[in-house]
gemmi code that builds the backbone of each chain (N, CA, C; Angstrom):
import gemmi

chains = {
    "A": [
        ("GLU", (82.741, 117.987, 55.286), (83.624, 117.047, 55.807), (82.664, 116.549, 57.014)),
        ("VAL", (82.616, 115.134, 57.063), (81.974, 114.326, 58.396), (82.742, 114.352, 59.239)),
        ("GLN", (81.977, 114.998, 60.218), (82.603, 115.133, 61.633), (81.828, 114.567, 62.807)),
        ("LEU", (82.389, 113.574, 63.751), (81.331, 113.136, 64.550), (82.670, 113.053, 65.985)),
        ("VAL", (81.838, 113.843, 67.132), (82.596, 114.080, 68.227), (81.608, 113.422, 69.343)),
        ("GLU", (82.548, 112.411, 70.036), (81.847, 111.675, 71.287), (82.004, 112.637, 72.275)),
        ("SER", (81.112, 112.615, 73.500), (81.536, 113.072, 74.648), (80.614, 112.449, 75.696)),
        ("GLY", (81.111, 112.469, 77.002), (80.232, 111.929, 78.247), (80.839, 110.736, 78.975)),
        ("GLY", (82.099, 110.323, 78.446), (82.498, 108.981, 78.956), (83.319, 109.475, 80.306)),
        ("GLY", (83.576, 108.574, 81.111), (84.169, 108.964, 82.539), (84.149, 107.512, 83.144)),
        ("LEU", (84.615, 107.533, 84.458), (84.500, 106.860, 85.556), (83.327, 106.736, 86.231)),
        ("VAL", (82.400, 105.484, 86.444), (81.233, 105.058, 86.805), (81.362, 104.230, 87.684)),
        ("GLN", (80.591, 104.141, 88.844), (80.612, 102.604, 89.584), (79.591, 101.631, 88.992)),
        ("PRO", (80.056, 100.432, 89.430), (79.002, 99.382, 89.084), (77.940, 99.493, 89.430)),
        ("GLY", (76.822, 99.145, 88.323), (75.493, 99.535, 88.751), (75.077, 100.871, 88.335)),
        ("GLY", (76.246, 102.052, 88.095), (75.672, 103.261, 87.628), (75.153, 103.591, 86.436)),
        ("SER", (74.994, 104.587, 85.867), (74.307, 105.028, 84.550), (75.248, 106.256, 84.049)),
        ("LEU", (75.233, 106.464, 82.597), (76.062, 107.384, 81.966), (75.321, 107.353, 80.535)),
        ("ARG", (75.354, 108.582, 80.037), (75.082, 109.024, 78.619), (75.893, 109.495, 78.115)),
        ("LEU", (76.310, 108.857, 76.592), (77.133, 109.194, 75.705), (76.319, 110.067, 74.825)),
        ("SER", (77.157, 111.187, 74.195), (76.622, 111.958, 73.193), (77.819, 111.855, 71.964)),
        ("CYS", (77.107, 112.137, 70.793), (77.895, 111.981, 69.463), (77.247, 113.125, 68.627)),
        ("ALA", (78.172, 114.294, 68.546), (77.628, 115.267, 67.807), (78.206, 115.433, 66.218)),
        ("ALA", (77.233, 115.475, 65.322), (77.518, 115.098, 64.187), (77.399, 116.164, 63.163)),
        ("SER", (78.205, 116.419, 62.324), (78.355, 117.467, 61.400), (78.654, 117.190, 59.986)),
        ("GLY", (78.634, 118.036, 59.022), (79.031, 117.499, 57.433), (78.101, 116.688, 56.606)),
        ("PHE", (76.923, 116.319, 57.198), (76.067, 115.653, 56.392), (74.714, 115.636, 57.095)),
        ("SER", (73.645, 115.207, 56.321), (72.237, 115.437, 56.403), (71.911, 114.609, 57.499)),
        ("PHE", (71.695, 114.591, 58.792), (71.861, 113.639, 59.935), (70.695, 112.781, 59.564)),
        ("SER", (69.492, 113.036, 59.352), (68.342, 112.373, 59.494), (68.330, 111.320, 58.486)),
        ("ASN", (69.122, 111.333, 57.119), (69.355, 110.532, 56.221), (69.996, 109.311, 56.457)),
        ("PHE", (70.849, 109.160, 57.136), (71.708, 108.033, 57.757), (71.553, 107.159, 59.049)),
        ("ALA", (71.866, 106.073, 58.928), (71.722, 105.349, 60.272), (73.054, 105.462, 61.016)),
        ("MET", (72.972, 105.426, 62.246), (74.249, 105.581, 63.119), (74.167, 104.552, 63.949)),
        ("THR", (75.753, 104.416, 64.466), (75.896, 103.240, 65.163), (76.988, 103.143, 66.320)),
        ("TRP", (77.082, 102.676, 67.601), (77.607, 102.716, 68.533), (78.601, 101.332, 68.484)),
        ("VAL", (80.067, 101.472, 68.472), (80.993, 100.367, 68.697), (81.866, 100.372, 69.566)),
        ("ARG", (82.035, 99.404, 70.233), (83.001, 99.694, 71.509), (84.289, 98.463, 71.519)),
        ("GLN", (85.182, 98.786, 72.202), (86.569, 98.320, 72.139), (87.047, 98.316, 73.847)),
        ("ALA", (86.841, 97.132, 74.008), (87.514, 96.852, 75.615), (89.080, 97.105, 75.622)),
        ("PRO", (89.844, 97.211, 76.639), (91.014, 97.467, 76.557), (91.747, 96.440, 75.939)),
        ("GLY", (92.697, 96.641, 74.939), (93.502, 95.458, 74.420), (92.948, 94.491, 73.710)),
        ("LYS", (91.398, 94.887, 73.273), (90.519, 93.809, 72.610), (90.123, 94.349, 71.303)),
        ("GLY", (89.452, 93.758, 70.430), (88.978, 93.629, 69.456), (87.419, 94.503, 69.366)),
        ("LEU", (86.826, 94.880, 68.119), (85.920, 95.895, 68.185), (84.718, 94.782, 68.357)),
        ("GLU", (83.573, 95.650, 69.067), (82.214, 94.975, 69.199), (81.298, 95.967, 68.736)),
        ("TRP", (80.378, 95.499, 68.081), (79.155, 96.261, 67.558), (78.289, 96.358, 68.669)),
        ("VAL", (77.947, 97.439, 69.285), (76.842, 97.706, 70.349), (75.454, 98.069, 69.905)),
        ("SER", (75.125, 98.765, 69.146), (73.562, 99.438, 68.701), (73.778, 100.202, 67.520)),
        ("SER", (72.614, 100.089, 66.914), (72.502, 101.095, 65.690), (71.063, 101.630, 65.605)),
        ("ILE", (70.696, 102.583, 65.142), (69.449, 103.211, 64.954), (69.317, 103.424, 63.431)),
        ("VAL", (68.015, 103.734, 62.866), (68.025, 104.172, 61.500), (67.589, 105.358, 61.637)),
        ("GLY", (67.819, 106.064, 60.381), (67.741, 107.627, 60.195), (66.453, 108.318, 60.943)),
        ("SER", (65.355, 107.631, 60.839), (64.170, 108.246, 61.264), (64.233, 108.070, 63.101)),
        ("GLY", (64.935, 107.161, 63.414), (64.814, 106.630, 64.753), (63.950, 105.662, 65.278)),
        ("ASP", (62.898, 105.355, 64.406), (61.953, 104.325, 64.564), (62.550, 102.931, 64.835)),
        ("ASN", (63.481, 102.804, 64.129), (63.952, 101.232, 64.585), (65.552, 101.235, 65.480)),
        ("THR", (65.925, 100.430, 66.337), (66.800, 100.440, 66.994), (67.082, 98.996, 66.984)),
        ("TYR", (68.414, 98.837, 67.386), (69.147, 97.410, 67.396), (70.320, 97.478, 68.475)),
        ("TYR", (70.316, 96.121, 69.001), (71.276, 96.039, 70.413), (71.719, 94.352, 70.103)),
        ("THR", (73.384, 94.492, 70.708), (73.696, 93.255, 70.820), (73.074, 92.833, 71.963)),
        ("ASP", (73.403, 91.276, 72.540), (72.309, 90.775, 73.448), (72.758, 91.375, 74.919)),
        ("SER", (74.124, 91.672, 74.771), (74.705, 91.775, 76.136), (74.422, 93.113, 76.805)),
        ("VAL", (73.600, 93.954, 75.909), (73.540, 95.129, 76.231), (71.829, 95.832, 76.437)),
        ("LYS", (71.032, 94.540, 75.710), (69.724, 94.630, 75.611), (69.042, 95.088, 77.004)),
        ("GLY", (68.028, 96.104, 77.236), (67.531, 96.287, 78.305), (68.261, 96.934, 79.370)),
        ("ARG", (69.562, 97.345, 78.832), (70.282, 98.106, 79.475), (70.737, 99.469, 78.974)),
        ("PHE", (71.089, 99.253, 77.776), (71.361, 100.487, 76.923), (69.925, 100.930, 76.085)),
        ("THR", (70.087, 102.373, 75.656), (69.304, 102.843, 74.969), (69.721, 103.703, 73.819)),
        ("ILE", (69.592, 103.694, 72.775), (70.231, 104.471, 72.008), (69.031, 105.332, 71.353)),
        ("SER", (69.501, 106.534, 70.756), (68.596, 107.407, 70.536), (69.027, 108.533, 69.755)),
        ("ARG", (68.345, 109.542, 69.050), (68.931, 110.700, 68.233), (68.031, 111.951, 68.288)),
        ("ASP", (68.571, 112.934, 68.378), (68.070, 114.053, 68.112), (68.265, 114.977, 66.875)),
        ("THR", (67.365, 114.820, 65.730), (67.507, 115.489, 64.802), (67.852, 116.868, 64.802)),
        ("SER", (67.417, 117.273, 65.788), (67.447, 119.062, 65.860), (68.693, 119.357, 66.373)),
        ("LYS", (69.435, 118.301, 66.994), (70.393, 118.776, 67.544), (71.629, 117.968, 66.815)),
        ("ASN", (71.285, 117.412, 65.787), (72.367, 116.614, 65.119), (73.085, 115.909, 65.816)),
        ("THR", (72.562, 115.183, 67.101), (73.028, 114.293, 68.203), (72.806, 113.072, 68.041)),
        ("LEU", (73.627, 111.904, 68.279), (73.208, 110.550, 68.560), (73.551, 110.462, 70.045)),
        ("TYR", (72.971, 109.771, 70.659), (73.062, 109.180, 72.276), (73.099, 107.642, 72.435)),
        ("LEU", (73.679, 107.462, 73.575), (73.580, 106.145, 74.166), (73.634, 106.117, 75.470)),
        ("ARG", (72.356, 105.817, 76.089), (72.074, 106.076, 77.418), (72.487, 104.605, 78.131)),
        ("MET", (73.598, 104.695, 79.029), (73.854, 103.136, 79.612), (73.323, 103.188, 81.226)),
        ("SER", (72.903, 101.903, 81.288), (72.294, 102.055, 82.712), (72.889, 100.506, 83.007)),
        ("SER", (72.831, 100.368, 84.601), (73.073, 99.077, 85.136), (74.536, 98.560, 84.315)),
        ("LEU", (75.478, 99.421, 84.713), (76.793, 99.330, 84.097), (77.567, 98.340, 85.029)),
        ("ARG", (78.169, 97.557, 84.018), (79.052, 96.256, 84.836), (80.517, 96.732, 84.211)),
        ("ALA", (81.203, 96.101, 85.190), (82.925, 96.058, 84.592), (83.099, 95.757, 83.283)),
        ("GLU", (82.299, 94.545, 82.655), (82.705, 94.438, 81.169), (82.333, 95.275, 80.268)),
        ("ASP", (81.529, 96.207, 80.813), (81.127, 97.588, 79.735), (82.177, 98.694, 79.517)),
        ("THR", (83.272, 98.592, 80.351), (84.552, 99.312, 80.433), (85.160, 99.182, 78.987)),
        ("ALA", (84.931, 100.352, 78.266), (85.619, 100.353, 76.911), (85.525, 101.933, 76.262)),
        ("ILE", (86.539, 101.678, 75.257), (86.105, 102.875, 74.252), (84.941, 102.924, 73.336)),
        ("TYR", (84.253, 103.834, 73.378), (82.934, 103.903, 72.794), (82.982, 104.640, 71.567)),
        ("PHE", (82.799, 104.250, 70.309), (83.038, 104.946, 69.191), (81.632, 105.098, 68.438)),
        ("CYS", (81.323, 106.345, 68.195), (80.143, 106.407, 67.181), (80.569, 106.415, 65.747)),
        ("ALA", (79.270, 105.683, 64.797), (79.692, 105.752, 63.324), (78.531, 106.104, 62.493)),
        ("LYS", (78.799, 106.833, 61.771), (77.979, 107.028, 60.663), (77.995, 106.202, 59.493)),
        ("GLU", (76.916, 105.484, 59.337), (76.526, 104.428, 58.197), (76.886, 105.083, 56.727)),
        ("GLY", (76.924, 103.990, 56.027), (77.146, 104.462, 54.513), (75.610, 104.894, 54.068)),
        ("ARG", (74.839, 104.523, 54.606), (73.259, 104.950, 54.071), (72.412, 104.772, 55.329)),
        ("ASP", (70.965, 104.663, 54.952), (70.299, 104.432, 56.010), (69.815, 103.200, 56.547)),
        ("LEU", (69.808, 102.272, 55.409), (69.458, 100.849, 55.766), (70.641, 100.085, 55.118)),
        ("GLY", (71.079, 98.853, 55.839), (71.802, 97.693, 55.132), (72.895, 98.317, 54.677)),
        ("SER", (73.842, 99.192, 55.990), (75.001, 99.564, 55.554), (75.985, 99.426, 56.717)),
        ("TYR", (77.239, 99.953, 56.502), (78.349, 99.559, 57.615), (78.889, 100.905, 58.395)),
        ("PRO", (79.433, 100.752, 59.055), (80.288, 102.105, 59.666), (81.312, 102.760, 58.839)),
        ("LYS", (80.902, 104.061, 58.153), (81.703, 104.352, 57.163), (82.868, 105.180, 57.606)),
        ("TYR", (82.303, 106.307, 58.526), (83.225, 107.159, 59.258), (82.624, 106.950, 60.734)),
        ("TRP", (84.019, 107.073, 61.615), (84.148, 107.016, 62.694), (84.195, 108.301, 63.792)),
        ("GLY", (84.104, 108.558, 64.748), (84.618, 109.505, 65.524), (85.785, 108.842, 66.440)),
        ("GLN", (86.277, 109.648, 67.249), (87.441, 109.389, 68.002), (87.373, 108.611, 69.040)),
        ("GLY", (86.312, 108.618, 69.693), (85.838, 108.060, 70.949), (85.862, 108.323, 71.993)),
        ("THR", (84.918, 107.597, 73.189), (85.074, 108.307, 74.496), (85.172, 107.301, 75.405)),
        ("LEU", (86.157, 107.277, 76.630), (86.232, 106.140, 77.123), (85.397, 106.090, 78.239)),
        ("VAL", (84.715, 104.723, 78.652), (83.822, 104.678, 79.921), (84.592, 103.598, 80.576)),
        ("THR", (84.813, 103.747, 81.873), (85.589, 102.749, 82.816), (84.228, 102.610, 83.971)),
        ("VAL", (84.100, 101.360, 84.094), (83.307, 100.886, 85.162), (84.043, 100.252, 86.272)),
        ("SER", (83.840, 100.852, 87.341), (84.814, 100.281, 88.655), (84.666, 101.046, 89.826)),
        ("SER", (84.630, 100.488, 90.595), (84.528, 100.874, 92.237), (85.639, 101.563, 92.983)),
    ],
    "B": [
        ("ASP", (72.926, 84.300, 65.570), (73.801, 85.260, 65.030), (74.671, 84.885, 64.265)),
        ("ILE", (75.305, 85.687, 63.417), (76.274, 85.267, 62.270), (77.598, 85.506, 63.325)),
        ("GLN", (78.570, 84.464, 63.179), (79.800, 84.525, 63.646), (81.215, 84.824, 62.652)),
        ("MET", (81.879, 85.890, 62.667), (83.030, 85.983, 61.922), (84.150, 85.515, 62.215)),
        ("THR", (85.192, 84.784, 61.566), (86.271, 84.044, 61.980), (87.239, 84.696, 60.751)),
        ("GLN", (88.381, 85.108, 61.695), (89.276, 85.662, 60.795), (90.600, 85.054, 61.220)),
        ("SER", (91.613, 84.939, 60.088), (92.682, 84.295, 60.421), (94.041, 84.762, 59.439)),
        ("PRO", (94.887, 84.906, 59.698), (95.594, 84.582, 61.167), (95.209, 85.443, 62.066)),
        ("PRO", (95.212, 85.363, 63.446), (95.255, 86.511, 64.804), (96.476, 87.424, 64.277)),
        ("SER", (97.485, 86.989, 64.102), (98.492, 88.192, 63.428), (99.520, 87.505, 62.686)),
        ("LEU", (100.158, 88.354, 62.228), (101.216, 87.942, 61.131), (102.339, 88.639, 61.108)),
        ("SER", (103.514, 88.335, 60.685), (105.018, 89.237, 60.563), (105.485, 89.239, 59.263)),
        ("ALA", (105.532, 90.323, 58.753), (105.770, 90.451, 57.341), (106.670, 91.740, 57.057)),
        ("SER", (107.435, 91.735, 55.690), (108.257, 92.944, 55.418), (107.762, 93.653, 54.419)),
        ("VAL", (107.990, 94.886, 54.354), (107.820, 95.633, 53.437), (108.016, 95.360, 52.153)),
        ("GLY", (106.790, 95.532, 51.229), (107.059, 94.719, 50.149), (106.188, 93.561, 49.671)),
        ("ASP", (106.140, 92.908, 51.086), (105.551, 91.374, 51.193), (104.064, 91.659, 50.470)),
        ("ARG", (103.588, 90.485, 50.037), (102.079, 90.227, 49.524), (101.472, 89.594, 50.920)),
        ("VAL", (100.514, 90.336, 51.348), (99.917, 89.732, 52.568), (97.954, 89.517, 52.526)),
        ("THR", (97.755, 88.169, 52.673), (96.405, 87.932, 52.766), (95.615, 87.495, 53.960)),
        ("ILE", (94.480, 88.090, 54.307), (93.726, 87.903, 55.508), (92.502, 87.178, 55.041)),
        ("THR", (92.117, 86.299, 56.029), (90.910, 85.668, 55.423), (89.749, 85.706, 56.509)),
        ("CYS", (88.545, 86.009, 56.178), (87.431, 86.213, 57.072), (86.435, 85.266, 56.721)),
        ("ARG", (85.906, 84.410, 57.361), (84.899, 83.410, 57.312), (83.358, 83.865, 57.910)),
        ("ALA", (82.524, 83.748, 57.368), (81.284, 83.772, 58.218), (80.712, 82.483, 58.418)),
        ("SER", (79.793, 82.463, 59.485), (79.113, 80.959, 59.662), (78.078, 80.764, 59.019)),
        ("GLN", (77.509, 81.972, 58.075), (76.282, 81.590, 57.279), (76.640, 82.461, 55.872)),
        ("GLY", (75.848, 82.155, 54.904), (76.049, 83.050, 53.863), (75.551, 84.571, 54.249)),
        ("ILE", (76.365, 85.388, 53.681), (76.220, 86.868, 53.850), (76.141, 87.487, 52.614)),
        ("SER", (76.173, 86.961, 51.569), (75.935, 87.883, 50.154), (77.614, 88.375, 50.221)),
        ("ASN", (77.401, 89.638, 49.904), (78.449, 90.243, 49.829), (78.386, 91.475, 50.674)),
        ("PHE", (77.619, 91.606, 51.828), (77.518, 92.472, 52.820), (78.601, 92.371, 53.863)),
        ("LEU", (80.028, 92.781, 53.252), (81.284, 92.465, 54.117), (81.815, 93.894, 54.271)),
        ("ALA", (82.557, 94.566, 55.111), (83.325, 95.395, 55.190), (84.653, 94.877, 56.154)),
        ("TRP", (85.690, 95.880, 55.543), (86.928, 95.777, 56.146), (87.596, 96.896, 56.756)),
        ("PHE", (88.127, 97.019, 57.806), (88.650, 98.137, 58.597), (90.136, 97.923, 58.893)),
        ("GLN", (90.945, 99.109, 59.209), (92.290, 99.176, 59.569), (92.223, 100.016, 60.692)),
        ("GLN", (92.955, 99.605, 61.785), (92.936, 100.406, 63.016), (94.209, 100.287, 63.211)),
        ("LYS", (94.909, 101.690, 63.655), (96.160, 101.875, 64.215), (96.182, 102.085, 65.648)),
        ("PRO", (97.252, 101.730, 66.271), (97.075, 101.846, 67.907), (96.751, 103.214, 68.291)),
        ("GLY", (95.912, 103.551, 69.226), (95.021, 104.649, 69.921), (94.537, 105.370, 68.648)),
        ("LYS", (94.103, 104.764, 67.712), (93.180, 105.604, 66.740), (91.950, 104.942, 66.458)),
        ("ALA", (90.907, 105.543, 65.789), (89.678, 104.911, 65.596), (89.882, 104.324, 64.281)),
        ("PRO", (89.076, 103.140, 64.117), (89.122, 102.478, 62.863), (88.653, 103.326, 61.611)),
        ("LYS", (89.374, 102.682, 60.496), (89.206, 103.321, 59.101), (88.555, 102.480, 58.388)),
        ("SER", (87.441, 102.580, 57.620), (86.620, 101.980, 56.490), (87.817, 101.693, 55.393)),
        ("LEU", (87.972, 100.660, 54.865), (88.972, 100.470, 53.595), (88.153, 99.952, 52.556)),
        ("ILE", (87.074, 98.714, 52.837), (86.423, 98.324, 51.633), (84.843, 98.141, 52.124)),
        ("PHE", (84.218, 97.998, 51.320), (82.611, 97.599, 51.597), (82.232, 96.942, 50.203)),
        ("ALA", (81.295, 96.272, 50.970), (80.513, 95.486, 49.656), (81.558, 94.121, 49.204)),
        ("ALA", (82.392, 93.860, 50.104), (83.239, 92.810, 49.762), (84.516, 93.256, 49.028)),
        ("SER", (84.081, 94.149, 48.073), (85.435, 94.331, 47.209), (85.527, 95.714, 46.534)),
        ("ILE", (84.935, 96.575, 47.289), (84.731, 98.020, 46.542), (85.804, 98.839, 47.620)),
        ("LEU", (86.797, 99.471, 47.062), (87.408, 100.395, 47.804), (87.085, 101.722, 48.129)),
        ("GLN", (87.083, 101.973, 49.544), (86.522, 103.383, 49.630), (87.504, 104.484, 48.946)),
        ("SER", (87.009, 105.723, 48.655), (87.679, 106.796, 48.032), (88.974, 107.112, 48.836)),
        ("GLY", (89.984, 107.349, 48.084), (91.207, 107.306, 48.822), (91.950, 106.386, 49.247)),
        ("VAL", (91.529, 104.929, 49.403), (92.431, 103.984, 49.582), (93.222, 103.191, 48.709)),
        ("PRO", (94.550, 103.200, 49.210), (95.351, 102.930, 48.001), (94.998, 101.635, 47.319)),
        ("SER", (95.358, 101.510, 45.958), (94.981, 100.497, 45.224), (95.758, 99.047, 45.466)),
        ("ARG", (96.583, 99.035, 46.420), (97.354, 97.816, 46.831), (96.327, 96.921, 47.695)),
        ("PHE", (95.389, 97.566, 48.095), (94.409, 96.784, 49.045), (93.385, 96.311, 47.971)),
        ("SER", (92.883, 95.058, 48.067), (91.832, 94.438, 47.417), (91.093, 93.614, 48.384)),
        ("GLY", (89.887, 93.345, 48.141), (89.019, 92.449, 48.644), (88.351, 91.476, 47.691)),
        ("ARG", (87.790, 90.477, 48.261), (87.254, 89.186, 47.183), (86.546, 88.869, 48.026)),
        ("GLY", (85.570, 87.829, 47.484), (84.725, 86.902, 48.272), (83.313, 87.102, 48.154)),
        ("SER", (82.491, 86.194, 48.491), (80.990, 86.150, 48.548), (80.296, 85.022, 49.085)),
        ("GLY", (79.360, 84.953, 49.805), (78.859, 84.029, 50.325), (79.520, 83.867, 52.049)),
        ("THR", (80.263, 82.954, 52.039), (81.008, 82.910, 53.661), (82.701, 82.913, 53.371)),
        ("ASP", (83.163, 83.180, 52.469), (84.647, 83.302, 52.404), (84.979, 84.278, 51.654)),
        ("PHE", (86.120, 85.132, 52.480), (86.443, 86.617, 52.046), (87.811, 86.505, 52.411)),
        ("THR", (88.281, 87.552, 51.355), (89.978, 87.713, 51.739), (90.254, 89.469, 51.485)),
        ("LEU", (90.953, 89.745, 52.211), (91.711, 91.027, 52.177), (93.046, 90.886, 51.782)),
        ("THR", (93.630, 91.621, 50.790), (94.995, 91.425, 50.242), (95.683, 92.781, 50.199)),
        ("ILE", (96.920, 92.844, 50.469), (97.905, 93.925, 50.309), (98.763, 93.710, 49.452)),
        ("SER", (98.848, 94.118, 48.383), (99.754, 93.598, 47.286), (101.170, 93.792, 47.427)),
        ("SER", (101.449, 94.846, 48.059), (102.811, 95.337, 48.311), (103.042, 95.972, 49.456)),
        ("LEU", (103.013, 95.357, 51.030), (103.043, 96.034, 52.204), (103.997, 97.090, 52.520)),
        ("GLN", (103.186, 98.337, 52.721), (104.200, 99.425, 52.904), (104.071, 99.884, 54.617)),
        ("PRO", (104.974, 100.777, 54.950), (105.277, 100.932, 56.468), (104.329, 101.047, 57.054)),
        ("GLU", (103.332, 102.025, 56.305), (102.053, 102.826, 56.933), (100.809, 101.544, 56.980)),
        ("ASP", (101.178, 100.655, 56.603), (99.960, 99.556, 56.463), (100.102, 98.436, 57.759)),
        ("PHE", (101.142, 98.733, 58.423), (101.432, 97.959, 59.925), (100.236, 98.455, 60.840)),
        ("ALA", (99.175, 97.581, 61.075), (98.105, 97.881, 61.830), (97.507, 96.589, 62.047)),
        ("THR", (96.106, 96.748, 62.853), (95.148, 95.505, 62.924), (93.910, 95.822, 61.932)),
        ("TYR", (93.882, 94.831, 61.251), (92.274, 94.643, 60.172), (91.519, 93.843, 61.116)),
        ("TYR", (90.057, 94.524, 60.831), (88.930, 93.630, 61.081), (87.814, 93.559, 60.231)),
        ("CYS", (87.286, 92.325, 59.977), (86.098, 92.376, 58.918), (84.957, 92.309, 59.616)),
        ("GLN", (83.762, 93.075, 59.132), (82.489, 92.922, 59.603), (81.552, 92.543, 58.616)),
        ("HIS", (80.369, 91.535, 59.034), (79.186, 91.628, 58.228), (78.035, 92.877, 58.451)),
        ("TYR", (77.345, 93.373, 57.560), (76.456, 93.777, 57.848), (75.311, 93.496, 56.983)),
        ("PHE", (74.971, 92.184, 57.057), (73.830, 91.465, 56.347), (72.588, 91.455, 57.040)),
        ("THR", (72.601, 91.312, 58.402), (71.608, 91.487, 59.266), (72.058, 91.775, 60.667)),
        ("TYR", (71.178, 92.077, 61.661), (71.405, 92.432, 62.874), (71.317, 91.086, 63.808)),
        ("PRO", (72.219, 90.879, 64.861), (73.295, 91.885, 65.350), (74.420, 91.682, 64.029)),
        ("ARG", (75.026, 92.902, 64.010), (76.175, 93.036, 63.101), (77.390, 92.339, 64.153)),
        ("THR", (78.364, 91.565, 63.339), (79.840, 91.221, 64.445), (80.967, 91.465, 63.712)),
        ("PHE", (81.958, 91.658, 64.165), (83.396, 91.711, 63.693), (84.097, 90.502, 63.771)),
        ("GLY", (84.953, 90.275, 62.874), (85.803, 89.331, 63.293), (86.793, 89.838, 64.205)),
        ("GLN", (87.476, 88.742, 64.981), (88.542, 89.062, 65.958), (89.972, 90.141, 65.602)),
        ("GLY", (89.961, 90.222, 64.525), (91.251, 90.967, 64.281), (92.391, 90.440, 63.807)),
        ("THR", (93.144, 90.853, 62.999), (94.347, 90.388, 62.588), (95.408, 91.541, 62.731)),
        ("LYS", (96.334, 91.617, 63.329), (97.837, 92.190, 63.400), (98.621, 92.052, 62.571)),
        ("VAL", (99.011, 92.960, 61.908), (100.057, 92.702, 60.997), (101.165, 93.713, 61.612)),
        ("GLU", (102.193, 92.753, 61.551), (103.430, 93.509, 62.663), (104.741, 93.525, 61.600)),
        ("ILE", (106.039, 94.079, 61.948), (106.923, 94.170, 60.908), (107.747, 93.074, 61.396)),
        ("LYS", (108.358, 92.411, 60.111), (109.202, 91.221, 60.531), (110.611, 91.803, 60.758)),
    ],
}
model = gemmi.Model(1)
for chain_id, residues in chains.items():
    chain = gemmi.Chain(chain_id)
    for i, (resn, *xyz) in enumerate(residues, 1):
        res = gemmi.Residue()
        res.name, res.seqid = resn, gemmi.SeqId(i, " ")
        for name, pos in zip(("N", "CA", "C"), xyz):
            atom = gemmi.Atom()
            atom.name, atom.element = name, gemmi.Element(name[0])
            atom.pos, atom.b_iso = gemmi.Position(*pos), 0.0
            res.add_atom(atom)
        chain.add_residue(res)
    model.add_chain(chain)
structure = gemmi.Structure()
structure.add_model(model)
structure.setup_entities()
């Protein structure tokens, strides 16, 4: 059974940093692309970033480029999202998701999310 | 970037009704389209991929159609557990984008 458990969310001041983690189990972690999707309070879903199985290729939405870094540690079966220069508009629930395959796929399985609040 | 436009933003329907949600891409995406269901306070759930293929375990009252720029999600006979918000997402290229969502409410 695929399980994805996010952690690392919390309250952070504008301009601050945070690192989210997503512990994955139940599948061969290195064989699948992984994705972060966020949802601001009362709003819709927003794709944030994806990383291929090897970790060699990463992709970002424009609003987080240069501020967020996605990475993965195959030895720990864990996905990360390093967030810096945080802004109020980054406040959201952050979901990690396992894609259907390594390339050209969609978020097939989702974690329960972790809340990030950017406020002074 | 490819924009995804869903309609309607919300709808009210009764149990047993047939419901159709539309998703339009700003450029052709072949069949690289997925649909998701989200209930309040829960993570999204994948319903359909490749525009028309049901995920394992998804009831057959759900169906998806379309290719290119125009897509639909249809619920043939709405059940109480189907009241939720539905999102489309393309995965044709990066950046991926979601539609704005369609909230299906009880009439």
